[in-house]
C-alpha positions as a Python dict, from the first residue, in 0.01 Angstrom:
ca = {
    (1, 'M'): (0, 0, 0),
    (2, 'D'): (154, -271, 214),
    (3, 'E'): (-129, -497, 327),
    (4, 'K'): (54, -554, 656),
    (5, 'L'): (-32, -197, 747),
    (6, 'I'): (-406, -260, 703),
    (7, 'L'): (-567, -345, 1036),
    (8, 'G'): (-910, -431, 903),
    (9, 'G'): (-1215, -311, 715),
    (10, 'Q'): (-1525, -118, 809),
    (11, 'G'): (-1875, -103, 662),
    (12, 'N'): (-2109, 181, 758),
    (13, 'L'): (-2488, 207, 731),
    (14, 'W'): (-2625, 559, 761),
    (15, 'T'): (-2973, 540, 909),
    (16, 'E'): (-3110, 887, 832),
    (17, 'Q'): (-3328, 736, 558),
    (18, 'I'): (-3395, 400, 729),
    (19, 'Q'): (-3758, 381, 840),
    (20, 'N'): (-3750, 80, 1076),
    (21, 'T'): (-3559, -229, 1186),
    (22, 'R'): (-3682, -444, 896),
    (23, 'A'): (-3554, -185, 648),
    (24, 'M'): (-3221, -181, 830),
    (25, 'Q'): (-3194, -561, 803),
    (26, 'Y'): (-3268, -542, 430),
    (27, 'M'): (-2983, -293, 381),
    (28, 'L'): (-2737, -498, 589),
    (29, 'Y'): (-2782, -848, 449),
    (30, 'P'): (-2614, -1002, 257),
    (31, 'R'): (-2380, -701, 234),
    (32, 'T'): (-2222, -778, 570),
    (33, 'L'): (-2143, -1127, 444),
    (34, 'A'): (-1970, -980, 139),
    (35, 'I'): (-1765, -739, 355),
    (36, 'A'): (-1657, -1023, 583),
    (37, 'E'): (-1555, -1234, 282),
    (38, 'A'): (-1357, -947, 128),
    (39, 'V'): (-1180, -853, 452),
    (40, 'W'): (-1120, -1183, 633),
    (41, 'A'): (-1091, -1449, 360),
    (42, 'P'): (-732, -1507, 236),
    (43, 'K'): (-672, -1438, -132),
    (44, 'G'): (-607, -1799, -212),
    (45, 'R'): (-936, -1913, -64),
    (46, 'K'): (-1163, -1656, -230),
    (47, 'D'): (-1395, -1845, -463),
    (48, 'W'): (-1712, -1686, -598),
    (49, 'P'): (-1925, -2001, -661),
    (50, 'E'): (-1833, -2137, -319),
    (51, 'F'): (-1914, -1800, -157),
    (52, 'V'): (-2257, -1798, -327),
    (53, 'Q'): (-2329, -2142, -180),
    (54, 'R'): (-2240, -2024, 168),
    (55, 'V'): (-2456, -1711, 127),
    (56, 'E'): (-2755, -1923, 24),
    (57, 'N'): (-2700, -2137, 334),
    (58, 'E'): (-2712, -1817, 540),
    (59, 'F'): (-3038, -1725, 364),
    (60, 'E'): (-3196, -2040, 504),
    (61, 'R'): (-3086, -1947, 857),
    (62, 'M'): (-3220, -1592, 810),
    (63, 'D'): (-3554, -1729, 696),
    (64, 'I'): (-3579, -1932, 1016),
    (65, 'A'): (-3475, -1628, 1223),
    (66, 'E'): (-3726, -1412, 1029),
    (67, 'I'): (-3457, -1168, 923),
    (68, 'K'): (-3535, -957, 616),
    (69, 'Y'): (-3260, -960, 354),
    (70, 'S'): (-3208, -851, -7),
    (71, 'R'): (-3225, -1107, -288),
    (72, 'S'): (-3076, -870, -544),
    (73, 'M'): (-2799, -1121, -621),
    (74, 'Y'): (-3060, -1308, -825),
    (75, 'D'): (-3164, -1000, -1032),
    (76, 'P'): (-3064, -1004, -1402),
    (77, 'I'): (-2786, -776, -1521),
    (78, 'F'): (-2858, -569, -1832),
    (79, 'K'): (-2581, -488, -2076),
    (80, 'S'): (-2619, -264, -2381),
    (81, 'S'): (-2374, -225, -2666),
    (82, 'A'): (-2366, -46, -3000),
    (83, 'E'): (-2338, -240, -3324),
    (84, 'G'): (-2310, 22, -3596),
    (85, 'D'): (-2635, 217, -3592),
    (86, 'N'): (-2810, -47, -3379),
    (87, 'V'): (-2829, -97, -3002),
    (88, 'K'): (-2792, -449, -2863),
    (89, 'L'): (-2937, -536, -2522),
    (90, 'E'): (-2829, -853, -2337),
    (91, 'M'): (-2926, -1002, -2001),
    (92, 'E'): (-2717, -1227, -1778),
    (93, 'T'): (-2712, -1341, -1416),
    (94, 'E'): (-2453, -1276, -1150),
    (95, 'I'): (-2483, -1639, -1041),
    (96, 'E'): (-2421, -1912, -1296),
    (97, 'G'): (-2693, -2164, -1373),
    (98, 'L'): (-2992, -1937, -1310),
    (99, 'D'): (-3283, -1905, -1555),
    (100, 'I'): (-3430, -1569, -1652),
    (101, 'H'): (-3803, -1545, -1714),
    (102, 'Y'): (-3958, -1233, -1863),
    (103, 'S'): (-4293, -1066, -1932),
    (104, 'Y'): (-4412, -797, -2177),
    (105, 'D'): (-4722, -681, -1988),
    (106, 'G'): (-4554, -531, -1680),
    (107, 'S'): (-4644, -822, -1450),
    (108, 'E'): (-4391, -989, -1221),
    (109, 'P'): (-4273, -1307, -1402),
    (110, 'D'): (-4227, -1646, -1240),
    (111, 'N'): (-4102, -1979, -1374),
    (112, 'F'): (-4422, -2023, -1581),
    (113, 'Y'): (-4337, -1718, -1796),
    (114, 'P'): (-4125, -1745, -2115),
    (115, 'K'): (-3763, -1828, -2054),
    (116, 'Y'): (-3494, -1593, -2175),
    (117, 'T'): (-3234, -1769, -2389),
    (118, 'Q'): (-2948, -1664, -2614),
    (119, 'A'): (-3180, -1692, -2914),
    (120, 'L'): (-3383, -1399, -2780),
    (121, 'I'): (-3087, -1161, -2784),
    (122, 'D'): (-3137, -1083, -3154),
    (123, 'K'): (-3494, -977, -3077),
    (124, 'T'): (-3365, -700, -2852),
    (125, 'V'): (-3198, -530, -3147),
    (126, 'I'): (-3420, -260, -3297),
    (127, 'R'): (-3367, -236, -3672),
    (128, 'A'): (-3518, 41, -3881),
    (129, 'P'): (-3692, -64, -4205),
    (130, 'F'): (-3545, 234, -4391),
    (131, 'D'): (-3276, 501, -4364),
    (132, 'G'): (-3386, 815, -4186),
    (133, 'V'): (-3349, 1045, -3887),
    (134, 'V'): (-3458, 942, -3537),
    (135, 'G'): (-3660, 1200, -3345),
    (136, 'L'): (-3691, 1266, -2975),
    (137, 'R'): (-3676, 973, -2732),
    (138, 'Q'): (-4016, 897, -2578),
    (139, 'V'): (-3900, 673, -2289),
    (140, 'S'): (-3655, 721, -2007),
    (141, 'I'): (-3342, 514, -1957),
    (142, 'G'): (-3424, 210, -1748),
    (143, 'A'): (-3799, 224, -1814),
    (144, 'F'): (-3991, -96, -1893),
    (145, 'V'): (-4081, -111, -2262),
    (146, 'G'): (-4359, -325, -2403),
    (147, 'N'): (-4461, -420, -2756),
    (148, 'S'): (-4698, -125, -2797),
    (149, 'D'): (-4472, 144, -2647),
    (150, 'V'): (-4330, 411, -2877),
    (151, 'I'): (-3957, 448, -2812),
    (152, 'A'): (-3895, 716, -3075),
    (153, 'T'): (-4019, 821, -3416),
    (154, 'M'): (-3816, 795, -3733),
    (155, 'Q'): (-3866, 1007, -4042),
    (156, 'Q'): (-3740, 956, -4394),
    (157, 'V'): (-3602, 1292, -4507),
    (158, 'H'): (-3518, 1202, -4867),
    (159, 'N'): (-3742, 1080, -5150),
    (160, 'L'): (-4038, 1251, -4982),
    (161, 'K'): (-4387, 1172, -5110),
    (162, 'I'): (-4644, 1448, -5156),
    (163, 'D'): (-5017, 1377, -5135),
    (164, 'F'): (-5257, 1633, -5279),
    (165, 'T'): (-5611, 1645, -5414),
    (166, 'L'): (-5772, 1814, -5710),
    (167, 'P'): (-6128, 1819, -5852),
    (168, 'E'): (-6224, 1515, -6056),
    (169, 'D'): (-6289, 1742, -6357),
    (170, 'N'): (-5914, 1811, -6364),
    (171, 'G'): (-5819, 1446, -6343),
    (172, 'K'): (-5727, 1450, -6711),
    (173, 'Y'): (-5430, 1672, -6632),
    (174, 'V'): (-5259, 1421, -6401),
    (175, 'K'): (-5130, 1077, -6487),
    (176, 'T'): (-4859, 848, -6361),
    (177, 'G'): (-4517, 965, -6475),
    (178, 'S'): (-4614, 1328, -6539),
    (179, 'A'): (-4452, 1613, -6347),
    (180, 'V'): (-4593, 1886, -6125),
    (181, 'Q'): (-4431, 2194, -5975),
    (182, 'V'): (-4406, 2217, -5596),
    (183, 'E'): (-4350, 2524, -5383),
    (184, 'L'): (-4229, 2436, -5035),
    (185, 'D'): (-4385, 2610, -4739),
    (186, 'A'): (-4056, 2749, -4613),
    (187, 'A'): (-3950, 3110, -4568),
    (188, 'N'): (-3603, 3053, -4712),
    (189, 'D'): (-3714, 2852, -5015),
    (190, 'T'): (-3878, 3051, -5294),
    (191, 'L'): (-3796, 2812, -5579),
    (192, 'K'): (-4036, 2571, -5743),
    (193, 'H'): (-3926, 2209, -5732),
    (194, 'T'): (-4024, 1919, -5954),
    (195, 'A'): (-4222, 1619, -5833),
    (196, 'N'): (-4315, 1316, -6043),
    (197, 'I'): (-4658, 1162, -6004),
    (198, 'I'): (-4625, 797, -5897),
    (199, 'A'): (-4991, 708, -5829),
    (200, 'V'): (-5344, 841, -5875),
    (201, 'E'): (-5637, 720, -5667),
    (202, 'P'): (-5885, 578, -5921),
    (203, 'Q'): (-6193, 649, -5707),
    (204, 'A'): (-6306, 1004, -5634),
    (205, 'N'): (-6399, 1099, -5280),
    (206, 'T'): (-6775, 1058, -5253),
    (207, 'T'): (-6808, 1371, -5037),
    (208, 'T'): (-6571, 1621, -5197),
    (209, 'R'): (-6557, 1468, -5549),
    (210, 'N'): (-6178, 1511, -5541),
    (211, 'L'): (-5908, 1278, -5664),
    (212, 'K'): (-5608, 1195, -5447),
    (213, 'V'): (-5268, 1209, -5617),
    (214, 'R'): (-4925, 1107, -5485),
    (215, 'A'): (-4601, 1252, -5622),
    (216, 'L'): (-4233, 1192, -5543),
    (217, 'L'): (-4026, 1504, -5476),
    (218, 'Q'): (-3717, 1535, -5696),
    (219, 'D'): (-3407, 1759, -5705),
    (220, 'N'): (-3302, 1653, -5351),
    (221, 'A'): (-3527, 1927, -5215),
    (222, 'K'): (-3510, 1973, -4839),
    (223, 'A'): (-3847, 1965, -4662),
    (224, 'N'): (-3982, 1856, -4327),
    (225, 'P'): (-4209, 1550, -4337),
    (226, 'G'): (-4565, 1660, -4262),
    (227, 'A'): (-4516, 2018, -4386),
    (228, 'F'): (-4755, 2196, -4624),
    (229, 'V'): (-4663, 2256, -4988),
    (230, 'K'): (-4829, 2422, -5287),
    (231, 'V'): (-4868, 2208, -5597),
    (232, 'Y'): (-4902, 2354, -5948),
    (233, 'V'): (-5057, 2128, -6212),
    (234, 'S'): (-5004, 2219, -6576),
    (235, 'Q'): (-5290, 2206, -6826),
    (236, 'G'): (-5042, 2181, -7109),
    (237, 'T'): (-5018, 2463, -7364),
    (238, 'A'): (-5099, 2824, -7275),
    (239, 'K'): (-5447, 2945, -7361),
    (240, 'Q'): (-5639, 3273, -7371),
    (241, 'S'): (-5896, 3295, -7092),
    (242, 'I'): (-6148, 3549, -6971),
    (243, 'L'): (-6116, 3597, -6596),
    (244, 'V'): (-6366, 3787, -6382),
    (245, 'P'): (-6369, 3856, -6006),
    (246, 'T'): (-6545, 3583, -5813),
    (247, 'N'): (-6769, 3831, -5628),
    (248, 'C'): (-6949, 3940, -5946),
    (249, 'I'): (-7090, 3593, -6022),
    (250, 'I'): (-7452, 3533, -5916),
    (251, 'P'): (-7497, 3163, -5832),
    (252, 'S'): (-7830, 2980, -5835),
    (253, 'D'): (-7957, 2623, -5824),
    (254, 'I'): (-7985, 2612, -6203),
    (255, 'N'): (-7701, 2820, -6343),
    (256, 'K'): (-7456, 3102, -6285),
    (257, 'Q'): (-7503, 3454, -6415),
    (258, 'L'): (-7313, 3774, -6481),
    (259, 'I'): (-7462, 4119, -6521),
    (260, 'V'): (-7355, 4258, -6857),
    (261, 'V'): (-7407, 4626, -6935),
    (262, 'K'): (-7546, 4680, -7287),
    (263, 'D'): (-7685, 5010, -7411),
    (264, 'G'): (-7698, 5142, -7055),
    (265, 'N'): (-7915, 4856, -6929),
    (266, 'A'): (-7833, 4559, -6707),
    (267, 'Q'): (-7864, 4223, -6878),
    (268, 'F'): (-7848, 3903, -6668),
    (269, 'T'): (-7649, 3655, -6875),
    (270, 'D'): (-7602, 3283, -6811),
    (271, 'V'): (-7235, 3186, -6811),
    (272, 'T'): (-7025, 2872, -6778),
    (273, 'T'): (-6730, 2881, -6541),
    (274, 'G'): (-6402, 2696, -6569),
    (275, 'L'): (-6084, 2714, -6370),
    (276, 'R'): (-6111, 2893, -6036),
    (277, 'L'): (-5815, 3089, -5901),
    (278, 'Q'): (-5773, 3262, -5567),
    (279, 'N'): (-5966, 3580, -5657),
    (280, 'N'): (-6079, 3523, -6016),
    (281, 'V'): (-6272, 3260, -6205),
    (282, 'E'): (-6250, 3162, -6572),
    (283, 'I'): (-6553, 3220, -6797),
    (284, 'T'): (-6566, 2967, -7078),
    (285, 'N'): (-6904, 3061, -7230),
    (286, 'G'): (-7155, 3344, -7206),
    (287, 'V'): (-6945, 3660, -7244),
    (288, 'A'): (-6684, 3776, -7487),
    (289, 'A'): (-6374, 3986, -7458),
    (290, 'G'): (-6467, 4355, -7440),
    (291, 'D'): (-6803, 4307, -7265),
    (292, 'S'): (-6873, 4530, -6967),
    (293, 'I'): (-6985, 4350, -6652),
    (294, 'V'): (-7104, 4479, -6315),
    (295, 'V'): (-6849, 4412, -6043),
    (296, 'T'): (-6984, 4618, -5750),
    (297, 'G'): (-7346, 4691, -5663),
    (298, 'V'): (-7458, 4355, -5804),
    (299, 'L'): (-7743, 4323, -5553),
    (300, 'F'): (-7898, 4654, -5664),
    (301, 'A'): (-7909, 4580, -6038),
    (302, 'K'): (-8229, 4458, -6203),
    (303, 'D'): (-8259, 4274, -6531),
    (304, 'K'): (-8322, 4499, -6833),
    (305, 'K'): (-8323, 4810, -6616),
    (306, 'P'): (-8094, 5113, -6657),
    (307, 'V'): (-7769, 5119, -6459),
    (308, 'K'): (-7543, 5411, -6378),
    (309, 'V'): (-7176, 5335, -6441),
    (310, 'R'): (-6960, 5525, -6195),
    (311, 'S'): (-6622, 5388, -6300),
    (312, 'V'): (-6481, 5149, -6559),
    (313, 'K'): (-6191, 4913, -6503),
    (314, 'A'): (-6041, 4722, -6792),
    (315, 'L'): (-6002, 4358, -6682),
    (316, 'G'): (-5905, 4235, -7026),
    (317, 'S'): (-5812, 3873, -7093),
    (318, 'A'): (-5544, 3663, -6929),
    (319, 'S'): (-5296, 3433, -7097),
    (320, 'A'): (-5161, 3179, -6852),
    (321, 'E'): (-5034, 2826, -6830),
    (322, 'Q'): (-5220, 2660, -6542),
}
Protein backbone atom coordinates (compact mmCIF):
# COMPACT_ATOMS: atom_id res chain seq x y z
CA MET A 1 0.00 0.00 0.00
CA ASP A 2 1.25 3.47 -0.84
CA GLU A 3 2.05 5.19 2.44
CA LYS A 4 0.95 8.50 0.92
CA LEU A 5 -2.60 7.20 1.05
CA ILE A 6 -2.40 6.60 4.82
CA LEU A 7 -3.80 9.58 6.72
CA GLY A 8 -2.86 8.41 10.19
CA GLY A 9 -3.25 5.74 12.84
CA GLN A 10 -5.82 5.02 15.51
CA GLY A 11 -5.64 3.19 18.83
CA ASN A 12 -8.83 2.09 20.56
CA LEU A 13 -9.46 1.15 24.20
CA TRP A 14 -12.71 -0.71 24.82
CA THR A 15 -13.89 0.10 28.33
CA GLU A 16 -16.50 -2.62 28.92
CA GLN A 17 -14.06 -4.41 31.24
CA ILE A 18 -12.37 -1.29 32.67
CA GLN A 19 -13.38 -0.82 36.30
CA ASN A 20 -12.22 2.76 36.96
CA THR A 21 -10.03 5.64 35.78
CA ARG A 22 -6.84 4.20 37.30
CA ALA A 23 -7.37 0.95 35.40
CA MET A 24 -7.93 2.94 32.22
CA GLN A 25 -4.63 4.81 32.74
CA TYR A 26 -2.82 1.50 33.25
CA MET A 27 -4.16 0.19 29.93
CA LEU A 28 -3.28 3.38 28.04
CA TYR A 29 0.29 4.04 29.14
CA PRO A 30 2.87 3.54 27.74
CA ARG A 31 0.89 2.08 24.82
CA THR A 32 -0.13 5.52 23.59
CA LEU A 33 3.55 6.48 23.48
CA ALA A 34 4.30 3.42 21.35
CA ILE A 35 1.44 4.23 18.94
CA ALA A 36 2.65 7.81 18.58
CA GLU A 37 6.20 6.60 17.89
CA ALA A 38 5.00 4.09 15.29
CA VAL A 39 2.69 6.54 13.50
CA TRP A 40 4.47 9.90 13.69
CA ALA A 41 8.21 9.12 13.84
CA PRO A 42 9.91 8.95 10.39
CA LYS A 43 11.48 5.61 9.50
CA GLY A 44 14.98 7.00 9.58
CA ARG A 45 14.59 8.33 13.10
CA LYS A 46 13.08 5.23 14.70
CA ASP A 47 15.58 3.97 17.27
CA TRP A 48 14.56 1.50 19.97
CA PRO A 49 17.17 2.35 22.68
CA GLU A 50 16.51 6.07 22.21
CA PHE A 51 12.74 5.47 22.38
CA VAL A 52 13.15 3.52 25.65
CA GLN A 53 15.04 6.48 27.13
CA ARG A 54 12.26 8.87 26.17
CA VAL A 55 9.62 6.51 27.61
CA GLU A 56 11.48 6.35 30.93
CA ASN A 57 11.58 10.15 30.97
CA GLU A 58 7.80 10.12 30.53
CA PHE A 59 7.55 7.67 33.44
CA GLU A 60 9.11 10.29 35.70
CA ARG A 61 6.54 12.87 34.59
CA MET A 62 3.70 10.38 35.13
CA ASP A 63 4.97 9.66 38.64
CA ILE A 64 4.80 13.37 39.44
CA ALA A 65 1.32 13.60 37.88
CA GLU A 66 0.27 10.44 39.81
CA ILE A 67 -0.74 8.66 36.62
CA LYS A 68 -0.87 4.87 36.80
CA TYR A 69 1.03 3.12 34.01
CA SER A 70 2.23 -0.37 33.11
CA ARG A 71 5.86 -1.35 33.69
CA SER A 72 5.57 -4.52 31.62
CA MET A 73 8.46 -3.38 29.41
CA TYR A 74 10.74 -4.47 32.26
CA ASP A 75 9.23 -8.00 32.53
CA PRO A 76 11.47 -10.89 31.40
CA ILE A 77 10.68 -12.68 28.16
CA PHE A 78 10.62 -16.48 28.30
CA LYS A 79 11.74 -18.52 25.31
CA SER A 80 11.55 -22.31 25.08
CA SER A 81 13.18 -24.51 22.47
CA ALA A 82 13.59 -28.23 21.87
CA GLU A 83 17.02 -29.83 21.86
CA GLY A 84 16.44 -33.45 20.92
CA ASP A 85 14.35 -34.96 23.69
CA ASN A 86 15.05 -32.04 26.04
CA VAL A 87 13.33 -28.68 26.50
CA LYS A 88 15.49 -25.58 26.94
CA LEU A 89 14.08 -22.50 28.69
CA GLU A 90 15.80 -19.09 28.37
CA MET A 91 15.00 -15.65 29.78
CA GLU A 92 15.90 -12.28 28.31
CA THR A 93 14.82 -8.66 28.66
CA GLU A 94 13.19 -6.41 26.10
CA ILE A 95 15.51 -3.59 27.21
CA GLU A 96 19.25 -4.14 27.06
CA GLY A 97 21.33 -3.84 30.20
CA LEU A 98 18.69 -5.00 32.68
CA ASP A 99 19.36 -7.64 35.35
CA ILE A 100 16.94 -10.49 36.04
CA HIS A 101 16.53 -11.70 39.61
CA TYR A 102 14.58 -14.84 40.41
CA SER A 103 13.11 -16.82 43.30
CA TYR A 104 12.10 -20.48 43.80
CA ASP A 105 9.64 -20.01 46.66
CA GLY A 106 6.94 -18.01 44.85
CA SER A 107 7.91 -14.68 46.44
CA GLU A 108 8.37 -11.49 44.42
CA PRO A 109 12.14 -11.10 43.84
CA ASP A 110 14.08 -7.86 44.17
CA ASN A 111 17.74 -6.99 43.59
CA PHE A 112 18.77 -8.96 46.71
CA TYR A 113 17.61 -12.25 45.15
CA PRO A 114 19.92 -14.44 42.99
CA LYS A 115 20.80 -12.92 39.66
CA TYR A 116 19.96 -14.78 36.48
CA THR A 117 22.96 -15.22 34.21
CA GLN A 118 23.79 -17.21 31.10
CA ALA A 119 25.35 -19.90 33.29
CA LEU A 120 21.91 -20.68 34.72
CA ILE A 121 20.42 -21.54 31.33
CA ASP A 122 21.78 -25.10 31.50
CA LYS A 123 19.95 -25.58 34.79
CA THR A 124 16.63 -25.00 33.06
CA VAL A 125 17.13 -28.11 30.95
CA ILE A 126 15.43 -31.14 32.49
CA ARG A 127 17.41 -34.30 31.75
CA ALA A 128 16.08 -37.76 32.56
CA PRO A 129 18.49 -40.14 34.33
CA PHE A 130 17.31 -43.06 32.19
CA ASP A 131 15.38 -43.86 29.02
CA GLY A 132 11.65 -44.25 29.52
CA VAL A 133 8.17 -42.95 28.81
CA VAL A 134 6.89 -39.66 30.25
CA GLY A 135 3.42 -39.77 31.77
CA LEU A 136 0.77 -37.10 32.10
CA ARG A 137 1.84 -33.49 32.67
CA GLN A 138 1.09 -32.32 36.22
CA VAL A 139 1.48 -28.55 35.68
CA SER A 140 -0.12 -26.09 33.31
CA ILE A 141 1.75 -24.08 30.71
CA GLY A 142 2.95 -20.84 32.24
CA ALA A 143 2.64 -22.04 35.84
CA PHE A 144 5.41 -21.26 38.35
CA VAL A 145 7.47 -24.37 39.09
CA GLY A 146 9.58 -24.82 42.20
CA ASN A 147 12.17 -27.39 43.23
CA SER A 148 9.64 -29.67 44.91
CA ASP A 149 6.95 -29.54 42.21
CA VAL A 150 6.26 -32.66 40.17
CA ILE A 151 6.15 -31.75 36.47
CA ALA A 152 5.52 -35.28 35.19
CA THR A 153 6.38 -38.86 36.04
CA MET A 154 8.66 -41.04 33.96
CA GLN A 155 8.58 -44.82 33.87
CA GLN A 156 11.15 -47.27 32.59
CA VAL A 157 9.23 -49.81 30.49
CA HIS A 158 12.10 -52.18 29.70
CA ASN A 159 14.34 -54.21 32.01
CA LEU A 160 11.57 -54.19 34.62
CA LYS A 161 12.41 -55.35 38.15
CA ILE A 162 10.03 -57.61 40.06
CA ASP A 163 9.94 -57.63 43.86
CA PHE A 164 8.30 -60.56 45.61
CA THR A 165 8.43 -62.29 48.98
CA LEU A 166 8.46 -65.89 50.08
CA PRO A 167 8.68 -67.64 53.48
CA GLU A 168 12.16 -67.84 54.95
CA ASP A 169 11.88 -71.66 54.98
CA ASN A 170 11.91 -71.52 51.17
CA GLY A 171 14.92 -69.23 51.02
CA LYS A 172 17.08 -72.17 49.95
CA TYR A 173 15.27 -72.25 46.62
CA VAL A 174 16.28 -68.72 45.57
CA LYS A 175 19.76 -67.39 44.98
CA THR A 176 21.33 -64.70 42.87
CA GLY A 177 21.52 -65.76 39.23
CA SER A 178 18.77 -68.38 39.40
CA ALA A 179 15.61 -68.08 37.31
CA VAL A 180 11.94 -67.93 38.21
CA GLN A 181 8.82 -68.09 36.06
CA VAL A 182 6.56 -65.04 35.93
CA GLU A 183 2.94 -64.84 34.85
CA LEU A 184 1.91 -61.30 34.00
CA ASP A 185 -1.40 -60.01 35.30
CA ALA A 186 -2.75 -59.22 31.84
CA ALA A 187 -5.79 -60.63 30.08
CA ASN A 188 -4.01 -60.98 26.75
CA ASP A 189 -0.85 -62.58 28.11
CA THR A 190 -1.16 -66.22 29.18
CA LEU A 191 2.51 -67.17 28.75
CA LYS A 192 5.04 -67.60 31.52
CA HIS A 193 8.10 -65.39 31.21
CA THR A 194 11.55 -65.82 32.66
CA ALA A 195 13.04 -63.51 35.28
CA ASN A 196 16.54 -63.75 36.72
CA ILE A 197 17.08 -63.13 40.42
CA ILE A 198 19.50 -60.23 40.90
CA ALA A 199 19.31 -59.74 44.68
CA VAL A 200 17.96 -61.38 47.84
CA GLU A 201 17.35 -59.45 51.05
CA PRO A 202 19.57 -61.17 53.65
CA GLN A 203 17.33 -60.24 56.61
CA ALA A 204 13.86 -61.72 57.01
CA ASN A 205 10.97 -59.44 57.88
CA THR A 206 10.59 -59.57 61.65
CA THR A 207 6.78 -59.51 61.42
CA THR A 208 5.99 -61.83 58.51
CA ARG A 209 9.22 -63.90 58.53
CA ASN A 210 9.38 -63.48 54.75
CA LEU A 211 12.38 -62.84 52.53
CA LYS A 212 12.29 -60.14 49.88
CA VAL A 213 13.63 -61.10 46.45
CA ARG A 214 14.24 -58.94 43.37
CA ALA A 215 14.29 -60.35 39.84
CA LEU A 216 14.89 -58.82 36.41
CA LEU A 217 12.28 -59.62 33.77
CA GLN A 218 13.70 -61.14 30.57
CA ASP A 219 12.39 -61.95 27.08
CA ASN A 220 11.43 -58.29 26.43
CA ALA A 221 8.10 -58.98 28.12
CA LYS A 222 5.66 -56.08 28.03
CA ALA A 223 4.24 -55.09 31.42
CA ASN A 224 3.06 -51.93 33.11
CA PRO A 225 5.28 -50.71 35.97
CA GLY A 226 3.43 -51.23 39.25
CA ALA A 227 1.27 -54.10 37.97
CA PHE A 228 0.79 -57.40 39.82
CA VAL A 229 2.46 -60.60 38.64
CA LYS A 230 2.53 -64.23 39.78
CA VAL A 231 5.95 -65.70 40.47
CA TYR A 232 6.67 -69.45 40.34
CA VAL A 233 9.76 -70.66 42.20
CA SER A 234 11.12 -74.09 41.34
CA GLN A 235 12.20 -76.52 44.05
CA GLY A 236 14.34 -78.35 41.55
CA THR A 237 13.50 -81.95 40.61
CA ALA A 238 9.93 -83.28 40.69
CA LYS A 239 8.91 -85.17 43.80
CA GLN A 240 6.00 -87.31 45.00
CA SER A 241 3.88 -85.51 47.58
CA ILE A 242 0.75 -86.26 49.57
CA LEU A 243 -1.68 -83.37 49.33
CA VAL A 244 -4.79 -83.00 51.47
CA PRO A 245 -7.46 -80.26 51.52
CA THR A 246 -6.56 -77.45 53.90
CA ASN A 247 -9.95 -77.59 55.65
CA CYS A 248 -9.35 -81.09 57.05
CA ILE A 249 -6.29 -80.07 59.11
CA ILE A 250 -6.93 -79.42 62.82
CA PRO A 251 -4.44 -76.80 64.07
CA SER A 252 -3.43 -76.34 67.70
CA ASP A 253 -0.76 -74.53 69.69
CA ILE A 254 1.40 -77.65 69.81
CA ASN A 255 0.91 -79.50 66.55
CA LYS A 256 -1.36 -80.16 63.59
CA GLN A 257 -3.58 -83.21 63.26
CA LEU A 258 -5.54 -85.18 60.70
CA ILE A 259 -8.36 -87.60 61.43
CA VAL A 260 -7.45 -90.97 59.94
CA VAL A 261 -10.11 -93.68 59.65
CA LYS A 262 -8.79 -97.10 60.73
CA ASP A 263 -11.00 -100.12 61.35
CA GLY A 264 -14.09 -97.89 61.37
CA ASN A 265 -12.77 -95.64 64.13
CA ALA A 266 -11.46 -92.07 64.05
CA GLN A 267 -7.82 -91.73 64.98
CA PHE A 268 -6.35 -88.25 65.58
CA THR A 269 -2.87 -88.32 64.06
CA ASP A 270 -0.12 -85.72 64.41
CA VAL A 271 1.22 -84.64 61.02
CA THR A 272 3.91 -82.35 59.64
CA THR A 273 2.95 -79.99 56.84
CA GLY A 274 5.10 -78.72 54.01
CA LEU A 275 4.33 -76.68 50.95
CA ARG A 276 0.96 -74.93 51.00
CA LEU A 277 -0.95 -74.41 47.75
CA GLN A 278 -4.17 -72.51 47.13
CA ASN A 279 -6.55 -75.26 48.31
CA ASN A 280 -4.25 -78.10 49.38
CA VAL A 281 -1.34 -78.55 51.72
CA GLU A 282 1.54 -81.03 51.55
CA ILE A 283 1.87 -83.66 54.29
CA THR A 284 5.49 -84.65 54.82
CA ASN A 285 5.07 -86.93 57.86
CA GLY A 286 2.25 -88.65 59.73
CA VAL A 287 0.19 -90.33 57.01
CA ALA A 288 0.99 -92.58 54.11
CA ALA A 289 -0.43 -92.99 50.65
CA GLY A 290 -3.68 -94.97 50.80
CA ASP A 291 -4.76 -93.78 54.26
CA SER A 292 -8.35 -92.61 54.61
CA ILE A 293 -8.81 -89.20 56.22
CA VAL A 294 -11.91 -87.29 57.27
CA VAL A 295 -12.51 -84.28 55.04
CA THR A 296 -16.02 -83.17 56.07
CA GLY A 297 -17.64 -83.39 59.48
CA VAL A 298 -14.28 -82.93 61.22
CA LEU A 299 -15.83 -81.11 64.18
CA PHE A 300 -18.16 -84.05 64.96
CA ALA A 301 -15.47 -86.76 65.05
CA LYS A 302 -14.04 -87.95 68.35
CA ASP A 303 -10.75 -89.74 68.89
CA LYS A 304 -10.99 -93.55 68.90
CA LYS A 305 -14.75 -93.42 68.36
CA PRO A 306 -16.65 -95.04 65.47
CA VAL A 307 -17.33 -92.94 62.37
CA LYS A 308 -19.82 -93.49 59.59
CA VAL A 309 -18.31 -93.04 56.14
CA ARG A 310 -20.91 -91.69 53.74
CA SER A 311 -18.71 -91.32 50.67
CA VAL A 312 -15.11 -91.96 49.68
CA LYS A 313 -13.05 -89.79 47.36
CA ALA A 314 -9.66 -90.93 46.17
CA LEU A 315 -7.25 -88.00 46.59
CA GLY A 316 -4.18 -90.03 45.75
CA SER A 317 -0.71 -88.50 45.56
CA ALA A 318 0.49 -85.61 43.45
CA SER A 319 3.67 -85.38 41.44
CA ALA A 320 4.58 -81.78 40.75
CA GLU A 321 7.53 -79.50 40.26
CA GLN A 322 7.00 -76.51 42.55
